[in-house]
C-alpha positions in Angstrom: 103.7 35.0 114.8 100.7 32.6 115.4 98.8 35.3 116.9 99.5 37.7 114.2 98.4 35.1 111.6 95.3 34.5 113.5 94.6 38.0 113.5 95.1 38.6 109.8 92.8 35.7 109.3 90.2 36.8 111.5 90.3 40.4 109.7 90.1 38.8 106.4 87.1 36.6 107.4 85.4 39.7 108.9 85.9 41.3 105.7 84.6 38.6 103.5 81.4 38.7 105.8 81.0 42.5 105.3 81.2 42.1 101.6 78.9 39.2 102.0 76.3 41.3 103.9 76.8 44.3 101.5 76.3 42.1 98.5 73.1 40.7 99.9 71.7 43.9 101.0 72.1 45.1 97.4 69.9 42.4 96.2 66.2 43.1 95.7 64.1 42.5 98.7 62.4 39.4 97.2 65.9 37.8 96.5 67.4 38.5 99.8 67.8 35.7 102.2 67.0 36.9 105.8 68.4 33.7 107.4 71.7 34.0 105.4 71.9 37.8 106.5 71.3 36.8 110.1 73.8 34.1 110.0 76.4 36.6 108.6 75.7 39.2 111.4 76.2 36.6 114.1 79.4 35.4 112.6 80.5 38.9 112.3 79.8 39.7 116.0 81.6 36.4 117.0 84.8 37.5 115.1 84.8 40.7 116.4 84.3 39.8 119.9 87.4 37.4 119.6 89.3 40.2 118.0 88.4 42.5 121.0 89.5 39.8 123.5 92.6 38.6 122.0 93.8 41.7 120.5 92.3 45.2 121.2 92.1 44.7 125.0 95.6 43.4 125.7 97.0 45.9 123.2 95.5 48.8 125.2 96.4 47.3 128.5 100.1 47.1 127.2 99.8 50.9 126.0 98.7 51.9 129.5 101.3 50.0 131.4 103.9 51.5 129.2 102.6 55.1 129.8 102.4 54.5 133.7 105.9 52.9 133.7 107.2 55.7 131.5 105.8 58.5 133.6 107.3 57.0 136.7 110.5 56.9 135.1 110.2 60.3 134.1 109.2 61.7 137.5 111.7 63.9 139.3 112.6 63.0 142.7 112.0 66.1 145.0 114.0 66.8 148.0 111.6 65.5 150.3 111.0 62.1 148.6 112.7 60.0 151.2 110.9 61.5 154.0 107.4 61.2 152.2 108.3 57.5 151.4 109.1 56.8 155.2 106.0 58.5 156.1 103.9 56.3 153.8 105.7 53.2 155.2 104.6 54.1 158.6 108.2 55.1 159.6 107.2 58.3 161.3 110.6 58.5 163.6 112.4 58.0 160.3 110.5 60.5 158.5 111.0 63.0 161.0 114.7 62.6 161.1 114.6 63.3 157.3 112.7 66.3 157.7 115.1 67.5 160.4 118.1 66.9 158.1 116.1 68.7 155.2 115.4 71.5 157.8 119.0 72.0 158.5 119.9 72.1 154.9 117.1 74.5 153.8 116.6 76.5 157.1 114.3 79.1 155.1 111.9 76.5 154.1 109.1 76.2 156.6 107.8 72.7 155.1 110.1 70.5 156.9 109.6 72.2 160.2 105.8 72.0 159.8 105.8 68.6 158.6 108.1 67.5 161.8 105.4 69.1 164.0 102.5 67.4 162.3 103.9 64.0 162.4 104.8 64.5 166.1 101.1 65.7 166.9 98.9 63.8 164.3 100.7 60.5 164.0 102.7 60.0 167.2 100.2 61.7 169.3 103.0 63.7 171.1 101.6 67.3 171.1 104.3 68.4 173.6 107.0 67.5 171.1 105.0 69.3 168.2 104.7 72.4 170.2 108.5 72.2 171.1 109.3 71.7 167.5 107.5 75.0 166.3 108.7 76.9 169.3 112.3 76.2 168.7 112.0 76.9 165.1 110.4 80.1 165.5 112.8 81.3 168.3 116.2 80.2 166.5 115.4 81.5 162.9 114.4 84.6 161.1 111.3 83.7 158.9 109.4 85.6 156.1 106.3 87.1 157.6 103.9 84.9 156.0 105.9 82.0 157.0 106.3 83.3 160.8 102.4 83.8 160.9 101.6 80.4 159.3 104.1 78.6 162.1 102.8 81.0 164.8 99.1 80.4 164.3 99.7 76.6 164.0 101.5 76.8 167.3 98.7 78.8 168.8 96.0 76.4 167.8 97.8 73.6 169.7 98.6 75.5 172.7 94.8 76.4 172.9 93.6 72.6 171.9 96.2 70.5 173.7 97.2 72.4 176.5 94.1 74.8 177.2 96.9 77.4 177.3 94.9 80.4 176.1 97.3 82.9 177.6 100.2 81.5 175.7 98.3 81.2 172.4 97.0 84.8 172.7 100.7 86.1 173.7 101.7 84.4 170.4 99.1 85.7 168.3 99.3 89.4 169.8 102.9 89.2 168.8 102.1 88.6 165.2 99.4 91.2 165.4 101.7 93.9 166.5 104.6 92.9 164.6 103.0 93.0 161.4 100.5 95.6 162.0 98.5 96.5 158.7 99.7 93.6 156.9 98.1 90.2 156.0 99.9 88.3 158.9 98.2 90.6 161.4 94.9 90.1 160.0 95.2 86.4 160.1 96.3 86.7 163.6 93.5 88.8 164.7 91.0 86.2 163.2 92.7 83.4 165.2 92.7 85.5 168.3 88.9 85.6 168.1 88.9 81.8 168.2 91.1 81.7 171.2 88.5 84.1 173.0 85.6 81.7 171.9 87.6 78.7 173.1 88.5 80.2 176.3 84.7 81.3 177.0 83.4 77.7 176.2 86.1 76.2 178.6 85.2 78.5 181.5 81.4 77.6 181.0 82.1 73.9 181.9 
């Protein structure tokens, strides 16, 4: 209540100063008091500054906070929210277990499989487990062409980079190349095969 009365009083005082400035400006130049005008301008600036600090900025801050809280309440929880939370917290083993559960519940979805493999490879520095995760997934399920190509190409990359298994990488990619001949996955595999050939060539030069 006190803050409201203070704001009303400040606004009223500011209005009076604006009226005083307007009245003074309407006088003939020889009748105007420059010092009085300067004083009104200074007082007006002070009052405006006080209103901004005590009213406008706090009000804006409250509105922003309400908007952020409101948006957080309205956000829908996705199936992998728990896995993402565990991953952000640094519990990579827990995140992998959660993605494994999601993968069993949604065997057609490649994301949980890829996230499990990526966590093993990038966060736990365990490329063998990453490679095994993708190999098992590819051999135990039937995937859509794009998903099979995606997982196979990533597997070939890790076989090439982490094991220097150029033959294994090439065999995986050639399988995709032949299985989906003339389709987009085949073209992707062909591009990756060139990378494998180049990597093997560089390795032999060392």
